N, C-alpha and C positions, 0 to 999 in steps of 0.2 A: 575512690581512687582506682579500683579495678576498672569501673565503667569508663572513667576518664581515659585510662590507658588504652582500652579497647577502641574508644572513639578516636583517639589520636592515630592509632594503627589503621583504622578504617579510612580516615582522611588521607593518610599516607598512601594507602592502596589506591584510592581514587585518583590521587595525584599521579601515581605511577601509571595508571591506566591511560592517562592523557599525556604521557610523555613519550616523544618519538625522536629518533635520530635519523637524519636524512643525509646520505652521502650524495655528492654531486648536487648539493643544494642550490648552487648558483647558476646551474644550466637552464636550458629551456624548460624542461619538465620539472626539474628540481625547484626552480623559482616559483612556478605556478602552484606546486604542491605545498611548498613552504608557506607561501602567503595565505593559501586557503586554510592550512592547519592553524596558523597563528591567529587568523581572524575567527576561527571556530573555538578558540580558547585552549588549544593544545600547547604544551610546553615543548618547544622545538629546539633541538640541538643540530645545527648545520655543520657539515664537514665539507670543506673545499680548500683550495690553495690560497684563496684571498677573500677576505670579508668585503662584500660590496657595500656601496653607500645606501642601498635600499633595504638592508637587512632589518627585520623587525626589531624594534627597540627592546622588547622584553624577552627575546630569544637568544640563547647562547650560541656560540660559534667556536669551532675548533679548526684552526688553520693547519691543514695537513695535505700532503701530496700523496695520494694513494698509489701513485705510480712508483714512488721511490722510498717513502718513509716506512718505518717499522709499524706494522699494523696493530701491534699490542698497545700502541699509544691510544687506541680507541677504548681500552678497558675502563679507565676512570669515567668516561662519558656514558658508559653503559650501565652504571650502577643502579640508576633509577628510571630506566627506560623500559617501556612495555612493547614498543614496536620499532623495528629496524627497517627503514626503507632504503634499499640499495639501488639508487637511481644512477649513481656514477657508472660510466661505461668507458673502459679503456680499450675496447675491442678494435678500434681503428688505429690505435697506437701500438699496443703490445698485447697480442692475443693470450699468450701464456700468463702474463702478469694479470690480465683480466680474469682468467680462470682462478688463479691463486688468490686474488683479492676476495672473490665471491666465496670461495671455500673457507678461507681463514675467518672472514667476517661471520659466516654462519657458525663456525666453531666457537668464536668468541661470544656470540649471542647465547649459545647453548651453555657455555661455561658461566656466564653472568646472569642466567635466568631470564633472558628476554623472551617474551611470550610469542611474538609474531615476527616473521621475517618476510618482507615483501621484495621479490626480485622483479625488476623491470626489464622484461625481455622484449621480443619483437615478433610481429607477424611474418617476418621474413623467414621464420622457421617453416612456413607453409609454401615457400617460394615456387617450387616446381610442380605443385599439385594443380589440378584442373577442377573447375566447377565450384560448388559450394562446400566449404569446410567449416567446422566448428571445433570446440574444445575436445570433442571425442575423436577427432580425426588424427591419425598418426602423422606427425609433421615430417616434411621432407624438403629441406632447403635446396636451392640450387647448389650443385657440387662446387661451382667456382665462387660462390658467395661466401667468402671467409667469415664475414660478419654474421650472417645467418647461421652458418655451421657452428661458430663459436657460441652464439646464444643458446642453441639447442644443446650443446655439450655441457654448458653451465647448468641449464635446467636439469639435465640428467644427473649431473654430479650432485646438485642440491637435493634432488629427490631421493637419491641413495642415502645421503647424510640424514635426511629427515626420517627415512625408514629405520635408521639405526638409533633414532631417538634425538629429538631436538625441538626447537620452536615450531609453531604452526608455520607452514610454508605456503605462501601465496605467490603464484607466478602470473604477472600481468603482461600479456603479449600485446604491445602497443602498436597502433598503426603509425603512419607518417605524421608526426606531431607538428603543428604550425602555431604561430602566434603573430602578433604585429611585428615581432623581431625577425620574422622569416618571410619577407615578401616574395622571395624567390620561389616559395612553395605555392603561391596563389596560382590557380588555374589561369591560363592566358589563351587568347585567340591565336591560332597557328594558321599557316598557309594550308591550302586545300590538300596538297599532297601529304603533309604531315598528319592532318586530321584523318585522312583515309588510311594511312599506314598504321596509325595507332588508334583506330576505332575501338572503343571499349576499354581504352587505357584506364586503369584503376590504381591510383596511388594510395588508396586507403587513408585519406586525410582524416585527422581529428584535431580539434582545438585543444590547446594546453589546459585551458580552464575546465574543459569537460573531463580531461584526464584527472585533474585535481578533484573534481566533484566525485568521480567514481572512487578515488582513494578515500575520501572523507566518508562516503557511505559504507565502504568495506570496513574501515577502522571502527566505525560506530556500531557495526553489527556483531553477531556472535562469531568468534574466531573459528569455531568448528564448521560453521555454515559456509565459510569462504575459503577454506583450504583448497589447494589445487590450482588448476590453470583457468584463467579467465581472459578471453579476448576483449580488447578495448580498442575498437576501430571505428565506431560510429557508422557502420555499414547498414544500409537499409534498401533491400531490393535493387541493388546495383546503383543506387543514387550517389555513390562515391565516384562515379565515372567522371573523368577529368573534363571532357568536352561538354558533357551534360551540365556540369557545374558552371562552366564558362557561359553557356547560354542562359542559365538561370540568373547568374550575376549580372548579365546584360539586360535582364528584364523579360526574357522570353519564357512566359509561364506555360507555354505549350510544349516546351522541350521535353524529350523523353530519353532516359538512359539507354545506351546501346546494349543489346543482348547478343553476344557472339554465339555462333553455332559451335557445337562440340568439335567439328572438323577445323573451324577457324582457330579455336583455342589451341588445339593440338598442334597445328602447323606453326603457330607463333611460339608456343612453348618449345618446340623442337628447334626453331631458328634461334631463340634466345639462348638455349643451352649450347648450341653449336657455336654461336658468335660470342658467348660470354657476356651477355648484356641482360638487362632487365631483372636485377636481383630483387627489386621490390615486389615483383610479381604482377603482371597485367592480367592474369588469366583466371584467378580465383576470386570468389566472393567470400570474405571471412565473416561468419555470423557470430553474434555474441549471445549464444544460447544461455549461458549461465547468468549473465547480467539480467537477461529477461526473466529468468526463474526467480531471481532475487528482487524483482520489481524495481530495478535501478534504471531510471529513465533520465536521459540527459536534459538539463533545464533549457538548453538551446539546441536547435537543429544545426546540422553541419553548415547549411547555407547561411543561417544567422551568424554563426561563429566566423565564417569566412568574410562576410560583409562587414561585420564590426571590426575584425582584425585589419581588413584592408583600409577601412576608413581611418583607423587609428594610425596605421603606417603612413598613409598619405598625408595626414595632418601633421605628423612629426616631420615628414620630409619637407613640407611647405615652410615649417618654422626653422629649418636648418639654414643658417646664413650661407650665402654663396662664397 
């Protein structure tokens, strides 16, 4: 009887280890992460305003508007959860509410005994820095970039709460995420003047499915080994350069990414700050040092992801009736 009880407890512990809650589960990143988790056998509880038609059959869903609803409504869903993935972002709608939601959610996870808290931030926290930056670089967003400033403030807030005692904290600084649903993000050929003006333009693109792959690898690893900040940008020796990717997508195998001089970077950074533009940052190369140390390698290159996403988007457009 005792052995049977221990066995049942062990099975329950294993179930809890594979149970995650995802806020913003129906968005661009949230959907990719949710589908990857469900396919990998995780018990997923999604949180969003409306349950979509594509929602995995065996996954639970909590209809909730984090912008307006009482956040304590999350507590029942947290009882058997080991990981909390805070993908939902209200920064472009209500910055103060965005901060409050992150703080309260982390507090609820601490209260309910959730082991890990993943906060999905942005590489825009590096916005005004020049040259190569990684997770050890002190971030500095553009002063006018309210989104980047908000992300950094939430990171700082969560770090302080974690130091006071709480779930393992993992901050994922994502690049500019694309999928077949965002054809406006695909690199395009521009006129000669635009190409000259924005030589070396770097939008730090990364495919949504590659983001989901990283999340799966981190969830499957030791919580202690993945605490802290990780850049998730799919950067590789400047090969995120916008016009380089255009050439590669057009079949030019001899194309090379543009390497701007330090003087050129400095002038453009000064102009961007002066004119209040360029919050995504054209001037730095964001390196993923911690992912490399964890031996996490994307299953698809950035170019492969772009090509497959573009083909899928074009295929869908052709099927759309006029």
